[in-house]
N, CA, C and O of each residue as an XYZ file, in Angstrom:
836
protein
N      43.304     63.812      5.587
C      41.908     63.677      5.222
C      41.740     63.768      3.765
O      40.743     63.188      3.336
N      42.604     64.457      2.769
C      42.681     64.484      1.421
C      42.895     63.140      0.895
O      42.280     62.707     -0.079
N      43.923     62.375      1.659
C      44.212     61.094      1.167
C      43.215     60.091      1.359
O      43.076     59.169      0.555
N      42.367     60.253      2.600
C      41.260     59.140      2.644
C      40.295     59.473      1.675
O      39.713     58.515      1.168
N      39.924     60.827      1.222
C      38.806     61.074      0.297
C      39.405     60.469     -1.101
O      38.575     59.919     -1.825
N      40.574     60.507     -1.493
C      41.038     60.014     -2.607
C      41.024     58.603     -2.671
O      40.728     58.064     -3.737
N      41.328     57.878     -1.590
C      41.071     56.370     -1.483
C      39.575     56.129     -1.580
O      39.224     55.161     -2.255
N      38.642     56.881     -0.995
C      37.273     56.596     -1.116
C      36.798     56.582     -2.586
O      36.027     55.708     -2.981
N      37.248     57.523     -3.363
C      36.909     57.797     -4.594
C      37.334     56.632     -5.444
O      36.541     56.119     -6.234
N      38.577     56.198     -5.300
C      39.083     55.204     -6.050
C      38.348     53.897     -5.905
O      38.040     53.158     -6.840
N      38.084     53.682     -4.547
C      37.292     52.364     -4.230
C      35.792     52.379     -4.872
O      35.252     51.376     -5.340
N      35.233     53.626     -4.821
C      34.004     53.827     -5.340
C      33.878     53.538     -6.824
O      32.954     52.903     -7.331
N      34.994     54.118     -7.520
C      34.961     53.893     -8.933
C      35.394     52.389     -9.255
O      34.987     51.884    -10.301
N      36.120     51.739     -8.482
C      36.354     50.301     -8.740
C      35.034     49.551     -8.687
O      34.665     48.779     -9.572
N      34.378     49.823     -7.631
C      33.073     49.244     -7.406
C      32.006     49.411     -8.455
O      31.180     48.542     -8.734
N      32.095     50.658     -9.040
C      31.210     50.871    -10.099
C      31.655     50.231    -11.379
O      30.808     49.764    -12.141
N      32.788     50.187    -11.629
C      33.416     49.279    -12.839
C      32.832     47.823    -12.718
O      32.163     47.266    -13.588
N      33.184     47.309    -11.528
C      32.851     45.769    -11.360
C      31.342     45.728    -11.527
O      30.862     44.807    -12.188
N      30.559     46.645    -10.986
C      29.208     46.349    -11.062
C      28.551     46.319    -12.492
O      27.646     45.572    -12.864
N      29.354     47.517    -13.377
C      28.860     47.534    -14.773
C      29.303     46.257    -15.569
O      28.644     45.844    -16.524
N      30.360     45.702    -15.164
C      30.928     44.477    -15.867
C      29.991     43.313    -15.590
O      29.663     42.506    -16.459
N      29.559     43.271    -14.265
C      28.893     42.097    -13.873
C      27.504     42.264    -14.463
O      26.898     41.244    -14.794
N      26.908     43.531    -14.634
C      25.569     43.570    -15.374
C      25.666     43.085    -16.746
O      24.896     42.245    -17.211
N      26.726     43.685    -17.454
C      26.880     43.287    -18.970
C      27.141     41.855    -19.115
O      26.709     41.348    -20.150
N      27.799     41.048    -18.233
C      27.840     39.738    -18.460
C      26.648     39.038    -18.085
O      26.343     38.023    -18.711
N      25.919     39.461    -17.122
C      24.716     38.813    -16.686
C      23.622     38.721    -17.911
O      22.846     37.780    -18.074
N      23.712     39.767    -18.650
C      22.572     39.947    -19.616
C      22.710     38.805    -20.700
O      21.743     38.358    -21.318
N      24.093     38.356    -20.876
C      24.141     37.165    -21.948
C      23.911     35.963    -21.471
O      23.738     35.033    -22.259
N      23.867     35.764    -20.103
C      23.601     34.334    -19.598
C      22.212     33.988    -19.404
O      21.910     32.900    -18.913
N      21.203     34.975    -19.811
C      19.957     34.505    -19.640
C      19.499     33.461    -20.463
O      18.666     32.651    -20.055
N      20.039     33.416    -21.726
C      19.794     32.204    -22.607
C      21.050     31.560    -23.013
O      21.859     32.275    -23.603
N      21.348     30.340    -22.799
C      22.815     29.821    -23.136
C      22.848     29.710    -24.644
O      21.843     29.476    -25.315
N      24.036     29.888    -25.131
C      24.407     29.821    -26.645
C      24.109     28.342    -27.147
O      24.481     27.335    -26.546
N      23.431     28.351    -28.259
C      23.126     27.026    -28.810
C      24.121     26.722    -29.910
O      24.440     27.597    -30.716
N      24.640     25.439    -29.959
C      25.548     25.031    -30.797
C      24.991     23.733    -31.664
O      24.199     22.935    -31.163
N      25.451     23.618    -32.919
C      25.091     22.401    -33.687
C      26.014     21.225    -33.095
O      27.119     21.482    -32.617
N      25.542     20.035    -33.150
C      26.297     18.754    -32.541
C      26.481     17.882    -33.690
O      25.695     17.874    -34.638
N      27.648     17.051    -33.599
C      27.777     15.966    -34.612
C      27.168     14.652    -34.039
O      26.465     14.652    -33.028
N      27.473     13.556    -34.732
C      26.885     12.425    -34.409
C      27.375     11.837    -32.887
O      26.746     11.002    -32.236
N      28.447     12.376    -32.547
C      28.900     11.924    -31.152
C      28.592     12.943    -30.108
O      29.085     12.815    -28.987
N      27.793     13.968    -30.406
C      27.428     14.916    -29.463
C      28.336     16.106    -29.192
O      28.202     16.862    -28.230
N      29.365     16.210    -30.224
C      30.460     17.161    -30.095
C      30.127     18.399    -30.898
O      29.532     18.341    -31.974
N      30.566     19.610    -30.288
C      30.254     20.970    -31.022
C      30.829     21.003    -32.354
O      32.015     20.675    -32.398
N      30.262     21.327    -33.478
C      30.658     21.367    -34.623
C      30.097     22.482    -35.490
O      28.917     22.818    -35.390
N      30.929     23.050    -36.330
C      30.568     24.180    -37.420
C      30.900     23.481    -38.654
O      32.088     23.336    -38.939
N      29.905     22.991    -39.486
C      30.254     22.309    -40.617
C      29.226     22.870    -41.800
O      28.070     23.213    -41.552
N      29.767     22.907    -42.988
C      29.081     23.304    -44.223
C      29.701     22.990    -45.553
O      30.900     23.214    -45.721
N      28.967     22.492    -46.494
C      29.441     22.370    -47.730
C      29.036     23.576    -48.579
O      27.856     23.924    -48.573
N      29.922     24.220    -49.294
C      29.736     25.488    -49.861
C      29.973     25.366    -51.415
O      31.053     24.988    -51.869
N      28.960     25.690    -52.153
C      29.135     25.748    -53.671
C      29.941     27.019    -54.074
O      29.700     28.114    -53.567
N      30.882     26.828    -54.981
C      31.485     27.920    -55.625
C      31.607     27.671    -57.103
O      32.630     27.307    -57.683
N      30.333     27.935    -57.681
C      30.272     27.501    -59.224
C      31.239     28.153    -60.160
O      31.636     27.595    -61.183
N      31.605     29.345    -59.786
C      32.420     30.081    -60.703
C      33.922     30.105    -60.321
O      34.688     30.892    -60.878
N      34.306     29.302    -59.437
C      35.733     29.171    -58.860
C      36.406     27.826    -58.941
O      35.981     26.889    -58.264
N      37.440     27.696    -59.745
C      38.113     26.463    -59.939
C      38.863     25.986    -58.807
O      39.174     26.722    -57.870
N      39.162     24.748    -58.881
C      39.968     23.995    -57.672
C      41.284     24.729    -57.280
O      41.594     24.859    -56.096
N      42.008     25.179    -58.241
C      43.445     25.689    -57.921
C      43.162     26.991    -57.196
O      43.951     27.299    -56.303
N      42.097     27.831    -57.471
C      41.856     28.974    -56.950
C      41.290     28.874    -55.600
O      41.582     29.682    -54.719
N      40.472     27.877    -55.426
C      39.984     27.729    -53.906
C      40.999     27.280    -53.136
O      41.043     27.683    -51.974
N      42.031     26.346    -53.627
C      43.059     25.897    -52.820
C      43.989     27.075    -52.323
O      44.282     27.188    -51.132
N      44.423     27.919    -53.265
C      45.170     29.120    -52.834
C      44.543     29.934    -51.942
O      45.112     30.296    -50.912
N      43.395     30.276    -52.230
C      42.553     31.074    -51.172
C      42.392     30.463    -49.812
O      42.544     31.103    -48.772
N      42.080     29.210    -49.872
C      41.891     28.484    -48.622
C      43.197     28.346    -47.796
O      43.173     28.416    -46.567
N      44.362     28.144    -48.518
C      45.462     28.011    -47.876
C      45.932     29.351    -47.177
O      46.519     29.406    -46.096
N      45.581     30.401    -47.962
C      46.045     31.805    -47.436
C      45.145     32.217    -46.252
O      45.606     32.876    -45.320
N      43.872     31.825    -46.298
C      42.965     32.125    -45.190
C      43.460     31.482    -43.957
O      43.649     32.138    -42.933
N      43.688     30.128    -44.037
C      44.193     29.362    -42.786
C      45.412     29.921    -42.162
O      45.495     30.030    -40.938
N      46.459     30.315    -43.049
C      47.516     30.924    -42.502
C      47.379     32.273    -41.783
O      48.075     32.648    -40.840
N      46.311     32.990    -42.410
C      46.066     34.197    -41.681
C      45.268     34.066    -40.440
O      45.245     34.975    -39.610
N      44.617     32.967    -40.292
C      43.768     32.623    -39.152
C      44.507     32.238    -37.917
O      44.034     32.280    -36.782
N      45.769     31.839    -38.256
C      46.620     31.153    -37.121
C      47.491     32.401    -36.490
O      48.485     32.886    -37.029
N      46.950     32.801    -35.308
C      47.518     34.025    -34.687
C      48.381     33.591    -33.572
O      49.429     34.206    -33.375
N      48.017     32.494    -32.748
C      48.585     32.205    -31.473
C      50.042     31.439    -31.781
O      50.327     30.872    -32.836
N      50.781     31.547    -30.752
C      52.263     30.974    -30.956
C      52.138     29.410    -30.995
O      53.105     28.785    -31.430
N      51.123     28.790    -30.614
C      51.037     27.190    -30.720
C      50.061     26.948    -31.904
O      49.805     25.769    -32.148
N      49.500     27.877    -32.650
C      48.602     27.559    -33.636
C      49.619     26.985    -34.767
O      50.790     27.361    -34.830
N      49.039     26.018    -35.666
C      49.706     25.528    -36.674
C      49.011     24.720    -37.627
O      47.978     24.169    -37.248
N      49.414     24.556    -38.830
C      48.889     23.690    -39.802
C      49.367     22.344    -39.641
O      50.575     22.115    -39.706
N      48.490     21.395    -39.428
C      48.796     19.976    -39.238
C      48.908     19.075    -40.244
O      49.633     18.084    -40.170
N      48.186     19.375    -41.252
C      48.263     18.601    -42.559
C      47.894     19.432    -43.653
O      46.987     20.259    -43.565
N      48.624     19.224    -44.770
C      48.415     20.002    -46.067
C      48.767     19.131    -47.216
O      49.897     18.671    -47.384
N      47.765     18.923    -47.991
C      47.895     18.111    -49.295
C      47.066     18.654    -50.488
O      45.847     18.486    -50.543
N      47.720     19.262    -51.372
C      46.945     19.847    -52.451
C      46.274     18.745    -53.403
O      45.242     18.978    -54.032
N      46.985     17.473    -53.452
C      46.439     16.459    -54.290
C      45.034     15.993    -53.726
O      44.060     15.786    -54.450
N      45.043     15.854    -52.372
C      43.840     15.484    -51.850
C      42.952     16.692    -51.591
O      41.755     16.511    -51.368
N      43.439     17.831    -51.607
C      42.589     19.108    -51.401
C      42.098     19.370    -50.080
O      40.997     19.877    -49.865
N      43.087     18.950    -49.011
C      42.795     19.044    -47.806
C      43.854     19.749    -46.974
O      45.061     19.544    -47.107
N      43.256     20.677    -46.020
C      44.121     21.526    -45.003
C      43.524     21.250    -43.780
O      42.300     21.278    -43.649
N      44.372     20.956    -42.773
C      43.927     20.890    -41.410
C      44.863     21.771    -40.541
O      46.065     21.917    -40.763
N      44.161     22.349    -39.510
C      45.010     23.115    -38.598
C      44.581     23.190    -37.257
O      43.437     22.836    -36.971
N      45.380     23.617    -36.382
C      44.841     23.736    -35.015
C      45.101     25.330    -34.563
O      46.162     25.904    -34.808
N      44.057     25.915    -33.916
C      44.028     27.328    -33.588
C      43.499     27.542    -32.215
O      43.046     26.579    -31.596
N      43.520     28.704    -31.704
C      43.186     28.868    -30.494
C      42.497     30.348    -30.178
O      42.529     31.244    -31.022
N      41.924     30.498    -28.985
C      41.364     31.821    -28.716
C      41.518     32.030    -27.085
O      41.187     31.146    -26.295
N      41.983     33.124    -26.731
C      42.163     33.264    -25.288
C      40.620     33.881    -24.840
O      39.987     34.684    -25.526
N      40.184     33.333    -23.570
C      39.077     33.752    -22.993
C      39.269     34.527    -21.687
O      40.200     34.220    -20.942
N      38.424     35.521    -21.379
C      38.640     36.345    -20.206
C      37.437     36.463    -19.381
O      36.308     36.265    -19.830
N      37.715     36.818    -18.048
C      36.676     37.105    -17.139
C      36.926     38.631    -16.681
O      38.040     39.151    -16.740
N      35.816     39.269    -16.236
C      35.991     40.623    -15.832
C      36.783     40.591    -14.363
O      36.769     39.645    -13.576
N      37.443     41.800    -14.200
C      38.076     42.123    -12.983
C      37.759     43.383    -12.575
O      36.944     43.978    -13.280
N      38.251     44.020    -11.491
C      37.956     45.365    -10.912
C      38.136     46.434    -12.026
O      37.249     47.244    -12.295
N      39.202     46.393    -12.588
C      39.398     47.616    -13.509
C      39.216     47.218    -15.018
O      38.503     47.875    -15.776
N      39.987     45.974    -15.443
C      39.890     45.532    -16.905
C      39.373     44.006    -16.901
O      38.289     43.688    -16.412
N      40.178     43.190    -17.440
C      39.834     41.749    -17.603
C      41.018     40.904    -17.396
O      42.143     41.379    -17.557
N      40.839     39.695    -17.055
C      42.049     38.753    -16.859
C      41.796     37.593    -17.428
O      40.642     37.164    -17.438
N      42.874     36.866    -18.017
C      42.606     35.635    -18.526
C      42.085     34.583    -17.882
O      42.606     34.321    -16.798
N      41.195     33.900    -18.249
C      40.529     32.733    -17.583
C      41.082     31.357    -18.179
O      41.199     30.335    -17.503
N      41.394     31.458    -19.481
C      42.042     30.273    -20.160
C      42.077     30.312    -21.612
O      41.657     31.319    -22.182
N      42.522     29.345    -22.262
C      42.670     29.322    -23.753
C      41.616     28.183    -24.287
O      41.417     27.138    -23.669
N      41.054     28.483    -25.360
C      40.253     27.442    -26.050
C      40.953     27.108    -27.240
O      41.361     28.006    -27.977
N      41.147     25.823    -27.523
C      41.798     25.448    -28.738
C      40.838     24.585    -29.579
O      39.963     23.894    -29.056
N      41.028     24.651    -30.796
C      39.936     23.873    -31.645
C      40.725     23.650    -33.047
O      41.802     24.196    -33.282
N      40.098     22.832    -33.894
C      40.579     22.423    -35.140
C      39.699     22.880    -36.249
O      38.469     22.894    -36.198
N      40.519     23.296    -37.375
C      39.909     23.765    -38.568
C      40.281     22.858    -39.778
O      41.471     22.614    -39.981
N      39.432     22.410    -40.491
C      39.572     21.486    -41.738
C      38.889     21.987    -42.958
O      37.698     22.298    -42.961
N      39.700     22.063    -44.038
C      39.175     22.560    -45.261
C      39.314     21.431    -46.297
O      40.449     21.005    -46.508
N      38.316     20.926    -46.937
C      38.321     20.075    -47.933
C      37.839     20.574    -49.244
O      36.672     20.944    -49.379
N      38.778     20.598    -50.301
C      38.377     21.366    -51.484
C      38.338     20.575    -52.692
O      39.200     19.728    -52.930
N      37.269     20.846    -53.542
C      37.072     20.054    -54.772
C      36.916     21.248    -55.889
O      37.045     22.452    -55.664
N      36.674     20.762    -56.875
C      36.409     21.718    -58.183
C      35.016     22.476    -57.954
O      33.968     21.835    -58.033
N      35.016     23.715    -57.696
C      33.706     24.416    -57.674
C      32.885     24.282    -56.412
O      31.741     24.719    -56.289
N      33.662     23.554    -55.366
C      32.940     23.508    -54.050
C      33.957     23.246    -52.978
O      35.104     22.938    -53.303
N      33.619     23.345    -51.771
C      34.602     23.174    -50.680
C      33.668     23.009    -49.396
O      32.532     23.482    -49.336
N      34.238     22.334    -48.448
C      33.601     22.366    -47.131
C      34.580     22.707    -46.007
O      35.796     22.534    -46.098
N      33.938     23.217    -44.917
C      34.829     23.562    -43.838
C      34.189     22.721    -42.607
O      32.998     22.413    -42.572
N      35.011     22.432    -41.732
C      34.797     21.790    -40.242
C      35.493     22.635    -39.324
O      36.652     22.980    -39.554
N      34.875     22.994    -38.301
C      35.490     23.603    -37.058
C      35.044     22.679    -35.865
O      33.852     22.575    -35.576
N      35.941     22.071    -35.241
C      35.670     21.061    -34.196
C      36.606     20.904    -33.155
O      37.592     21.640    -33.113
N      36.388     19.917    -32.204
C      37.346     19.586    -31.127
C      37.599     20.869    -30.235
O      38.757     21.260    -30.088
N      36.617     21.485    -29.679
C      36.813     22.553    -28.890
C      37.173     22.103    -27.519
O      36.429     21.285    -26.978
N      38.292     22.568    -26.852
C      38.758     22.260    -25.686
C      39.138     23.373    -24.941
O      39.890     24.158    -25.520
N      38.760     23.671    -23.647
C      39.190     24.677    -22.900
C      40.147     24.325    -21.759
O      39.893     23.455    -20.926
N      41.342     25.109    -21.779
C      42.387     24.884    -20.822
C      42.393     26.084    -19.919
O      42.532     27.225    -20.360
N      42.235     25.793    -18.599
C      42.268     26.745    -17.400
C      43.596     27.376    -17.230
O      44.588     26.648    -17.201
N      43.726     28.807    -17.100
C      44.724     29.527    -16.672
C      44.730     30.014    -15.354
O      43.660     30.287    -14.811
N      45.952     30.177    -14.690
C      45.981     30.794    -13.380
C      47.166     31.651    -13.287
O      48.141     31.453    -14.011
N      47.117     32.641    -12.382
C      48.171     33.622    -12.298
C      49.302     32.996    -11.499
O      49.095     32.440    -10.420
N      50.463     33.097    -12.036
C      51.709     32.555    -11.257
C      52.233     33.620    -10.319
O      52.540     34.740    -10.729
N      52.335     33.225     -8.958
C      52.746     34.150     -8.000
C      54.111     34.776     -8.224
O      54.393     35.910     -7.835
N      54.924     33.988     -8.861
C      56.300     34.443     -9.008
C      56.581     35.524    -10.015
O      57.377     36.426     -9.752
N      55.916     35.451    -11.217
C      56.007     36.532    -12.086
C      54.683     37.197    -12.646
O      54.647     37.971    -13.602
N      53.643     36.787    -11.925
C      52.273     37.416    -12.117
C      51.814     37.177    -13.482
O      50.837     37.823    -13.859
N      52.311     36.434    -14.201
C      51.813     35.972    -15.583
C      50.651     34.757    -15.450
O      50.590     33.942    -14.530
N      49.929     34.831    -16.372
C      48.900     33.686    -16.391
C      49.326     32.498    -17.284
O      49.658     32.689    -18.454
N      49.312     31.171    -16.675
C      49.874     30.035    -17.246
C      48.864     29.029    -17.217
O      47.968     29.153    -16.383
N      48.863     27.968    -18.060
C      47.943     26.889    -18.069
C      48.119     26.096    -16.854
O      49.252     25.954    -16.395
N      47.050     25.539    -16.263
C      47.123     24.671    -15.128
C      47.165     23.215    -15.557
O      46.297     22.742    -16.291
N      48.124     22.557    -15.118
C      48.217     21.181    -15.684
C      46.941     20.255    -15.232
O      46.566     20.177    -14.062
N      46.425     19.672    -16.160
C      45.365     18.726    -15.782
C      44.006     19.404    -15.807
O      42.999     18.707    -15.691
N      43.909     20.823    -15.961
C      42.678     21.437    -15.941
C      42.138     21.647    -17.320
O      42.049     22.793    -17.761
N      41.783     20.635    -18.009
C      41.272     20.810    -19.522
C      39.815     20.360    -19.323
O      39.483     19.419    -18.601
N      39.014     21.103    -20.013
C      37.507     20.714    -19.984
C      36.824     20.824    -21.412
O      36.921     21.863    -22.064
N      36.189     19.812    -21.836
C      35.556     19.867    -23.078
C      34.530     20.911    -23.083
O      33.730     21.019    -22.155
N      34.532     21.812    -24.275
C      33.671     22.949    -24.240
C      32.109     22.528    -24.297
O      31.229     23.352    -24.049
N      31.845     21.246    -24.625
C      30.466     20.669    -24.633
C      29.886     20.711    -23.257
O      28.659     20.788    -23.194
N      30.613     20.669    -22.076
C      30.101     20.662    -20.851
C      29.261     21.964    -20.660
O      29.513     23.093    -21.081
N      28.171     21.515    -19.899
C      27.153     22.659    -19.628
C      27.430     23.338    -18.434
O      27.217     24.550    -18.391
N      27.902     22.707    -17.395
C      28.287     23.253    -16.010
C      29.702     23.444    -15.720
O      30.558     22.640    -16.088
N      29.946     24.485    -15.073
C      31.348     24.708    -14.561
C      31.173     25.315    -13.255
O      30.911     26.510    -13.120
N      31.331     24.408    -12.180
C      31.064     24.915    -10.762
C      31.992     26.074    -10.442
O      33.172     25.955    -10.772
N      31.597     27.152     -9.851
C      32.439     28.138     -9.648
C      32.611     29.309    -10.633
O      32.894     30.464    -10.316
N      32.414     28.871    -11.790
C      32.539     29.756    -13.011
C      31.487     29.636    -13.936
O      31.703     29.736    -15.144
N      30.263     29.410    -13.430
C      29.167     29.179    -14.394
C      28.895     30.462    -15.293
O      28.748     30.309    -16.506
N      28.827     31.705    -14.725
C      28.579     32.875    -15.370
C      29.525     33.030    -16.548
O      29.118     33.194    -17.699
N      30.817     32.968    -16.205
C      31.919     33.185    -17.158
C      31.737     32.125    -18.331
O      31.833     32.390    -19.529
N      31.471     30.938    -17.805
C      31.421     29.784    -18.795
C      30.324     29.926    -19.798
O      30.479     29.592    -20.972
N      29.101     30.477    -19.277
C      28.096     30.755    -20.274
C      28.529     31.839    -21.126
O      28.286     31.741    -22.328
N      29.134     32.859    -20.688
C      29.688     34.027    -21.582
C      30.615     33.564    -22.556
O      30.606     34.053    -23.685
N      31.485     32.589    -22.201
C      32.577     32.062    -23.020
C      31.885     31.349    -24.281
O      32.467     31.342    -25.366
N      30.776     30.821    -24.132
C      29.991     30.153    -25.179
C      29.458     31.233    -26.137
O      29.484     31.024    -27.350
N      29.002     32.317    -25.658
C      28.699     33.421    -26.720
C      29.828     33.990    -27.377
O      29.753     34.375    -28.544
N      31.024     34.076    -26.596
C      32.198     34.592    -27.349
C      32.766     33.793    -28.397
O      33.199     34.259    -29.451
N      32.755     32.475    -28.055
C      33.213     31.399    -29.023
C      32.373     31.499    -30.282
O      32.876     31.675    -31.392
N      31.038     31.375    -30.055
C      30.215     31.299    -31.163
C      30.167     32.501    -31.979
O      29.958     32.352    -33.183
N      30.323     33.629    -31.524
C      30.445     34.851    -32.301
C      31.689     34.811    -33.036
O      31.726     35.057    -34.241
N      32.784     34.489    -32.304
C      34.126     34.532    -32.897
C      34.208     33.512    -34.160
O      34.701     33.879    -35.227
N      33.689     32.209    -33.963
C      33.900     31.322    -35.041
C      32.860     31.760    -36.245
O      33.184     31.591    -37.421
N      31.667     32.298    -35.900
C      30.761     32.619    -36.976
C      31.349     33.863    -37.785
O      31.066     33.973    -38.978
N      32.062     34.685    -37.229
C      32.814     35.757    -37.828
C      33.975     35.133    -38.792
O      34.197     35.627    -39.898
N      34.643     34.097    -38.330
C      35.654     33.404    -39.121
C      34.986     32.833    -40.301
O      35.487     32.968    -41.417
N      33.842     32.180    -40.108
C      33.278     31.527    -41.267
C      32.805     32.531    -42.263
O      32.887     32.253    -43.459
N      32.322     33.664    -41.876
C      31.817     34.576    -42.760
C      32.972     35.234    -43.604
O      32.785     35.571    -44.773
N      34.111     35.391    -42.989
C      35.434     35.892    -43.631
C      35.884     34.837    -44.475
O      36.273     35.211    -45.581
N      35.935     33.510    -44.222
C      36.326     32.512    -45.071
C      35.590     32.452    -46.270
O      36.194     32.301    -47.332
N      34.275     32.557    -46.236
C      33.397     32.467    -47.442
C      33.687     33.608    -48.324
O      33.543     33.420    -49.532
N      34.109     34.869    -47.870
C      34.440     35.931    -48.742
C      35.647     35.667    -49.403
O      35.698     35.745    -50.630
N      36.756     35.322    -48.637
C      38.097     35.123    -49.264
C      38.187     33.948    -50.122
O      39.072     33.884    -50.974
N      37.298     32.971    -49.954
C      37.421     31.746    -50.748
C      37.229     32.036    -52.321
O      37.867     31.435    -53.185
N      36.208     33.097    -52.601
C      35.898     33.395    -53.854
C      36.561     34.703    -54.290
O      36.078     35.326    -55.236
N      37.655     35.151    -53.639
C      38.207     36.445    -53.826
C      38.996     36.470    -54.919
O      40.081     35.913    -54.748
N      38.773     37.016    -56.179
C      39.724     37.098    -57.305
C      40.565     38.249    -57.330
O      41.294     38.425    -58.306
N      40.557     39.054    -56.380
C      41.509     40.192    -56.369
C      42.976     39.883    -56.367
O      43.442     39.058    -55.581
N      43.658     40.487    -57.173
C      45.156     40.162    -57.324
C      45.837     41.449    -57.026
O      45.243     42.511    -57.211
N      47.080     41.405    -56.564
C      48.045     42.734    -56.464
C      48.031     43.404    -57.663
O      48.182     42.793    -58.721
N      47.835     44.835    -57.608
C      47.885     45.489    -58.762
C      49.233     45.356    -59.580
O      50.300     45.278    -58.971
N      49.185     45.333    -60.850
C      50.497     45.200    -61.622
C      51.003     46.673    -62.079
O      50.381     47.387    -62.866
N      52.113     46.977    -61.518
C      52.766     48.282    -61.751
C      53.556     48.371    -63.072
O      54.535     47.670    -63.328
N      53.026     49.309    -63.885
C      53.692     49.371    -65.311
C      54.906     49.988    -65.287
O      54.902     51.219    -65.282
N      56.165     49.282    -65.268
C      57.337     50.105    -65.154
C      57.967     50.180    -66.671
O      58.129     49.192    -67.388
N      58.251     51.360    -66.982
C      58.853     51.599    -68.364
C      60.168     51.017    -68.565
O      61.099     51.193    -67.779
N      60.237     50.317    -69.633
C      61.614     49.555    -70.054
C      62.410     50.621    -70.748
O      62.039     51.304    -71.702
N      63.744     50.665    -70.022
C      64.689     51.709    -70.555
C      65.196     51.283    -71.878
O      65.375     50.092    -72.130
N      65.438     52.257    -72.756
C      66.143     51.987    -74.067
C      67.616     52.008    -73.855
O      68.149     52.976    -73.312
N      68.303     50.958    -74.271
C      69.727     50.920    -74.052
C      70.468     51.391    -75.227
O      70.272     50.810    -76.294
N      71.246     52.311    -75.173
C      71.975     52.891    -76.333
C      73.317     52.268    -76.437
O      74.166     52.647    -75.630
N      73.620     51.400    -77.284
C      74.842     50.627    -77.310
C      75.957     51.259    -78.103
O      77.129     50.888    -78.047
N      75.484     52.267    -78.863
C      76.593     53.069    -79.766
C      77.133     54.209    -79.010
O      78.053     54.848    -79.520
N      76.663     54.549    -77.828
C      77.092     55.611    -77.085
C      77.739     55.206    -75.906
O      77.122     54.751    -74.942
N      79.182     55.379    -75.950
C      79.918     54.865    -74.660
C      81.228     55.698    -74.596
O      82.029     55.520    -73.679
């Protein structure tokens, strides 16, 4: 009897968690996230930023450091880097999740490109080419892996069978990229340098030996 009561409470708790997750996710999908589009209808985050007090070399160093710090995934990489042209290009990614009974599980990975173009006292950034790769759990080792051929442009409005999750992914991605942009703007004009430690120079006595 105690065993049955324990199972009942576990199932009740799981149902409650699922209900709370469902409610929180449904709140977001009432209004789809809005994205700026380029001339070809592709999602893009683009801006030319003035940095009147920052010279080109400083912008380059700060920009390169920021891009390197932004690449967290195993497949993330810098694809082009040329200081003479003032251009840095990279590919990065973001894992997207869906709610499950207790926690969350991977739904797929979003890949996108970042480009920085730097001139004297100004720069521009471009976040583009957003593509979603669907993941599925492998029955052999229970890890989530990409499904071959299941690639979806992030511009797609409909995702049959996953519409709620798809709408929520839009909010997640928009919030993530906007946070990256805010951080980029801060770091591009960051003049802070590592503190210089004053080490006392020893006096060498050559006459005493």
